[in-house]
C-alpha positions in Angstrom: -21.6 -11.3 3.1 -20.4 -8.5 0.5 -17.3 -6.5 1.5 -19.6 -3.3 1.7 -21.5 -4.9 4.3 -18.4 -6.1 6.3 -17.2 -2.9 6.3 -20.4 -1.8 8.2 -20.1 -4.6 10.6 -16.7 -6.0 11.2 -15.5 -5.1 15.0 -19.0 -4.1 16.2 -19.1 -5.6 19.7 -21.3 -3.7 21.7 -21.9 -6.6 24.3 -18.4 -6.3 25.5 -18.8 -2.3 25.8 -22.1 -1.4 27.4 -23.8 -1.0 23.8 -21.2 1.3 22.5 -21.2 0.5 18.7 -17.5 1.2 18.0 -14.7 -0.7 19.8 -13.2 2.2 22.1 -9.3 3.1 22.0 -7.8 0.8 24.8 -4.8 3.1 25.9 -2.8 0.5 27.9 0.7 -0.4 28.7 0.2 -2.5 31.8 -2.2 -5.3 31.8 -3.6 -6.9 35.0 -4.2 -10.5 35.7 -6.1 -11.7 38.7 -4.4 -14.8 39.0 -0.9 -16.3 38.8 -2.2 -19.0 36.4 -3.5 -16.7 33.9 -0.4 -14.4 34.1 2.0 -17.2 33.3 -0.4 -18.2 30.8 -0.4 -14.8 29.0 3.5 -14.5 29.3 3.5 -17.8 27.3 1.3 -16.6 24.6 -1.6 -19.3 25.7 -3.9 -16.6 26.6 -6.5 -14.6 24.4 -5.1 -11.8 26.2 -1.8 -10.1 26.0 0.7 -9.8 28.7 1.6 -6.3 27.9 0.3 -3.2 25.8 3.0 -3.4 23.3 1.8 -6.9 22.3 -1.9 -5.7 21.5 -5.1 -4.8 23.1 -8.9 -5.0 22.1 -8.1 -2.1 19.9 -5.5 -3.8 18.2 -7.4 -7.2 18.0 -10.6 -5.4 16.6 -8.7 -4.1 13.3 -6.4 -7.1 13.4 -9.5 -9.4 12.7 -11.1 -6.9 10.4 -8.2 -6.8 8.3 -7.7 -10.3 8.4 -11.3 -10.8 7.0 -11.2 -8.5 4.5 -8.3 -9.8 3.0 -9.5 -13.5 3.3 -6.4 -14.3 5.5 -6.2 -16.2 8.6 -4.3 -13.6 10.7 -3.2 -10.0 10.5 -0.7 -7.5 12.3 -1.3 -4.0 12.8 2.0 -1.8 12.8 3.0 1.6 13.3 3.7 2.4 9.5 3.2 1.1 6.3 7.0 0.9 6.5 7.2 -0.8 9.6 5.0 -3.5 7.7 7.5 -3.9 4.6 10.5 -4.3 7.1 8.9 -6.6 9.5 8.1 -8.6 6.1 11.6 -8.4 4.9 13.5 -9.1 8.2 11.2 -12.2 9.3 12.0 -14.1 6.3 15.3 -13.0 5.2 18.8 -13.9 6.6 22.5 -13.2 6.1 23.3 -15.0 2.6 19.9 -14.9 1.4 18.5 -13.4 -1.7 15.9 -10.9 -2.4 14.1 -10.3 -5.8 12.6 -6.7 -5.4 10.5 -5.2 -8.1 12.1 -2.2 -9.7 8.8 -0.1 -8.9 9.0 -0.5 -5.2 8.1 2.3 -2.8 11.0 4.2 -2.5 11.5 3.9 1.4 11.4 0.3 0.8 14.3 0.5 -1.8 16.1 2.2 0.6 15.8 -0.2 3.3 17.1 -3.1 0.9 20.1 -1.0 -0.5 21.1 0.3 3.0 20.1 -2.0 6.2 19.4 -5.2 4.1 22.8 -5.2 2.6 24.5 -4.0 5.7 22.8 -7.5 7.1 24.1 -9.6 4.3 21.1 -9.8 2.2 21.7 -9.4 -1.7 18.8 -7.5 -3.5 18.5 -7.8 -7.3 15.7 -5.3 -8.7 13.7 -6.8 -11.7 11.4 -5.4 -14.4 8.1 -4.8 -13.2 6.6 -6.6 -16.4 9.1 -9.7 -16.4 6.0 -12.2 -15.9 7.2 -15.6 -16.0 10.6 -14.8 -16.8 11.6 -13.9 -13.7 12.5 -17.4 -13.4 16.2 -16.5 -15.0 16.8 -14.3 -12.1 16.3 -17.0 -9.2 19.4 -18.0 -7.4 19.8 -20.8 -5.1 19.7 -18.8 -2.3 16.6 -16.7 -3.4 14.3 -16.7 -0.6 11.6 -14.1 -1.5 10.1 -12.4 -4.6 8.6 -9.0 -3.6 5.6 -7.5 -5.9 3.8 -4.1 -5.9 1.3 -4.0 -8.5 0.8 -1.6 -9.7 3.9 0.4 -8.7 2.6 3.6 -7.0 4.8 5.8 -9.3 4.5 4.5 -12.7 1.8 1.9 -12.2 2.9 -1.0 -14.3 0.4 -3.9 -13.5 2.6 -7.1 -12.6 1.4 -10.7 -13.7 1.6 -11.6 -10.3 0.0 -15.0 -10.8 2.6 -15.7 -13.2 5.4 -14.7 -10.8 3.8 -16.4 -8.2 3.7 -19.7 -10.1 7.6 -19.8 -10.9 8.0 -18.9 -7.3 6.2 -21.5 -5.4 7.2 -24.3 -7.7 10.7 -23.4 -6.2 9.5 -22.8 -2.7 10.0 -19.4 -2.6 7.7 -17.0 -0.9 5.9 -14.2 -2.6 5.1 -10.8 -0.7 3.4 -7.8 -2.1 2.3 -4.4 -1.5 -1.2 -4.1 -1.9 -1.9 -0.5 -0.8 -3.0 0.6 -4.2 -5.4 -2.1 -4.8 -6.7 -2.2 -1.3 -8.5 -5.1 0.3 -11.9 -4.2 -1.3 -10.1 -4.2 -5.2 -7.3 -6.8 -5.1 -7.3 -10.3 -3.8 -3.9 -10.9 -3.2 -4.0 -14.5 -2.2 -6.1 -15.5 -4.9 -3.5 -13.8 -7.5 -0.8 -15.9 -5.5 0.8 -13.8 -2.6 1.6 -15.6 0.5 1.8 -12.0 2.5 -0.2 -8.9 1.7 1.0 -5.4 2.8 -1.0 -2.3 2.9 0.0 1.1 4.1 -3.1 1.9 6.2 -2.2 5.4 6.1 -3.9 5.7 2.9 -7.3 4.8 2.0 -7.8 2.3 5.3 -7.6 5.8 7.0 -8.8 7.8 4.1 -8.7 11.2 6.2 -4.7 12.0 6.0 -4.7 12.0 9.8 -3.1 8.7 11.0 0.3 6.4 10.1 -0.4 2.7 10.3 0.7 -0.6 8.4 -0.8 -4.0 8.2 0.5 -7.3 7.5 -1.9 -10.2 6.4 -0.9 -13.8 6.0 -2.1 -17.5 5.9 -1.2 -19.8 9.1 1.7 -21.0 7.9 3.6 -17.9 8.0 2.1 -16.4 11.0 4.3 -17.4 14.0 7.4 -16.3 12.3 5.6 -12.5 11.5 4.6 -12.5 15.0 7.7 -13.3 16.8 9.8 -10.7 14.3 6.8 -8.2 15.1 7.3 -8.7 18.8 11.1 -8.0 18.8 10.5 -5.0 16.6 8.6 -3.0 18.9 6.8 -1.4 16.0 3.5 -1.2 17.7 0.6 0.8 16.7 -1.3 3.6 19.2 -4.6 2.6 19.8 -6.3 5.8 18.9 -4.5 5.0 15.4 -6.4 1.8 15.5 -9.7 3.5 16.4 -9.3 6.1 13.6 -8.6 3.0 11.3 -11.8 1.2 12.0 -13.5 4.4 11.6 -11.9 5.0 8.0 -12.8 1.3 7.2 -16.6 2.0 7.7 -16.6 4.3 4.7 -13.8 2.9 2.6 -16.3 1.5 -0.1 -18.0 4.8 -0.7 -15.0 6.8 -0.6 -13.1 4.4 -3.2 -16.1 4.5 -5.5 -16.0 8.4 -5.5 -12.1 8.3 -5.9 -12.4 5.9 -8.9 -14.9 7.6 -10.6 -13.2 11.2 -10.5 -9.9 9.5 -11.4 -11.2 8.1 -14.5 -13.1 11.4 -15.6 -10.0 13.6 -14.9 -7.4 10.9 -16.3 -9.5 10.7 -19.4 -9.7 14.5 -19.9 -5.5 14.5 -19.1 -5.4 12.0 -21.9 -7.1 14.4 -24.3 -4.4 17.4 -23.5 -1.6 18.3 -26.1 0.7 18.6 -23.2 0.3 15.0 -21.9 2.2 12.5 -23.6 0.9 9.7 -21.7 -1.4 8.8 -18.7 -0.4 6.0 -16.3 -4.1 5.0 -15.0 -4.4 1.2 -15.6 -8.5 1.4 -14.9 -8.4 3.8 -18.2 -9.1 2.1 -21.2 -5.8 2.2 -23.5 -3.7 2.8 -20.7 -0.9 0.6 -20.3 -1.5 -2.3 -18.2 -5.1 -2.2 -18.8 -5.8 -5.8 -19.7 -4.2 -7.2 -17.0 -5.9 -4.5 -14.4 -9.5 -5.9 -15.7 -8.2 -9.4 -15.0 -6.9 -9.3 -11.7 -8.7 -6.0 -10.4 -12.3 -5.3 -9.3 -11.7 -1.6 -9.3 -9.3 1.1 -9.0 -8.4 4.0 -6.6 -7.5 7.7 -7.5 -3.8 7.4 -7.8 -1.9 7.6 -11.2 0.7 9.8 -13.2 1.1 11.5 -16.3 4.0 11.9 -18.5 4.0 15.6 -19.9 5.0 15.3 -23.7 7.9 17.7 -23.6 10.8 18.6 -21.0 9.6 21.3 -18.6 12.0 23.6 -16.8 12.0 24.0 -13.0 10.5 27.7 -13.9 7.6 25.9 -15.6 6.9 23.4 -13.0 7.0 26.0 -10.4 4.5 28.3 -12.4 2.1 25.4 -12.7 2.5 23.8 -9.3 2.6 27.0 -6.9 -0.7 28.3 -8.5 -2.8 25.2 -7.6 -6.0 25.6 -6.1 -7.2 22.5 -5.1 -3.9 20.0 -5.6 -1.8 20.6 -2.9 1.9 19.4 -2.9 2.7 16.5 -0.3 3.8 13.0 0.0 1.3 10.4 0.9 -1.9 9.6 -1.0 -5.4 8.1 -0.1 -6.9 10.8 1.7 -9.7 12.8 0.9 -7.8 15.7 -0.4 -6.0 15.9 -3.8 -2.2 16.1 -4.3 0.1 16.5 -7.1 4.0 16.0 -6.9 6.7 16.1 -9.8 8.9 12.9 -10.2 12.3 12.2 -12.0 12.6 8.5 -12.4 15.6 8.3 -14.3 17.5 8.9 -11.1 15.3 5.9 -9.6 15.2 3.0 -11.6 17.8 0.3 -12.0 16.4 -2.6 -13.6 15.2 -0.9 -16.6 15.7 2.5 -18.6 12.7 5.1 -17.7 11.9 6.1 -21.3 10.4 9.3 -20.6 12.7 12.4 -20.4 10.5 14.9 -19.2 9.1 15.0 -15.6 6.3 12.4 -14.5 3.2 14.2 -12.3 2.1 12.1 -10.0 -1.6 13.0 -8.9 -4.2 11.6 -6.3 -7.6 12.6 -7.2 -9.4 13.4 -3.7 -13.2 13.8 -3.3 -13.5 17.2 -4.7 -15.7 17.6 -7.6 -13.9 16.7 -10.8 -15.1 19.4 -12.8 -13.2 21.9 -10.2 -10.1 19.6 -10.2 -10.2 19.5 -14.2 -10.4 23.3 -14.3 -7.5 23.7 -11.6 -5.3 21.3 -14.1 -6.3 23.2 -16.9 -5.3 26.6 -15.6 -1.8 24.8 -14.3 -1.0 23.6 -17.6 -1.6 27.1 -19.0 0.5 28.6 -16.7 3.1 25.9 -17.4 2.7 26.4 -21.1 3.1 30.4 -20.6 6.2 29.8 -18.6 8.1 28.4 -21.5 
């Protein structure tokens, strides 16, 4: 069954809900059991039903099964945010005295968690060049327990050689975890590439409508119990209504992503021809950095990419451009139906490698508006930037 068909059929259980097509949101804290034996079995985890709403309901179970199936995993866990999914993965497998190899292009809040909380807990973090490939072997220590990848990074979009990294890691018994939000469960097979754990911010394309915050963790059987126990100790459970909205988002994810990709390619190609633009960082664009690895590992692309301006731009120039945008909103997150654009100053962020571009980086999310309208909006914005010089 192709994934487009899976998206239209997963979690449809009308026989359990009096013919209702979609699993309704089960808003529940207390769960009642008819017998002491069933109550105690649920308490021991030996029942198909959770003993308490925080541990799950049919709302979470439906979404977990859908994500696991799409990912080609044995299990999935749904959490209250993408950051919660990252933190669960790190804390489930890292202890005081352990060493983590973290990609230098990692999602910013994950970097803060490593620098502040993991450090406080006695876990050492080393940031590595996203393009290091098998050279990561030189950074491995006797206490290295995990290598974390994010391919491509959601700011600079380096495509990592995940299979090369995974081979080095697995030869030494080291776990590989990765953020697969950009690739989505449709366009990147994380487990085929060598990841042991695949993480998504379901806030992004799984939701698709900028109206929920959620994270997912998918894994194979050997890692599930440890993740599950850690999850139950965190209390980072999702709301039933968010699970319902995420399932609804899954139904249209394939058609939405196709439009995001088609429009992003058109806008990125146009930007690459502009004299104001020094480089376009969109791996799906022929000639862009990482394009060959993207062709090898991915079956598609989403709508998120960055551009580097050819020359430095002042704050006044950026304000002139951004404040007048009609269709590009300024806001964090991405993956929704709307287009977004934010300025980035990566020279203050990267530590393993020096970011070569002195001008600001502009990150764009290409939404579901007509690409010609987005191009006109960007053309007018670039004209304002130039005029304000």
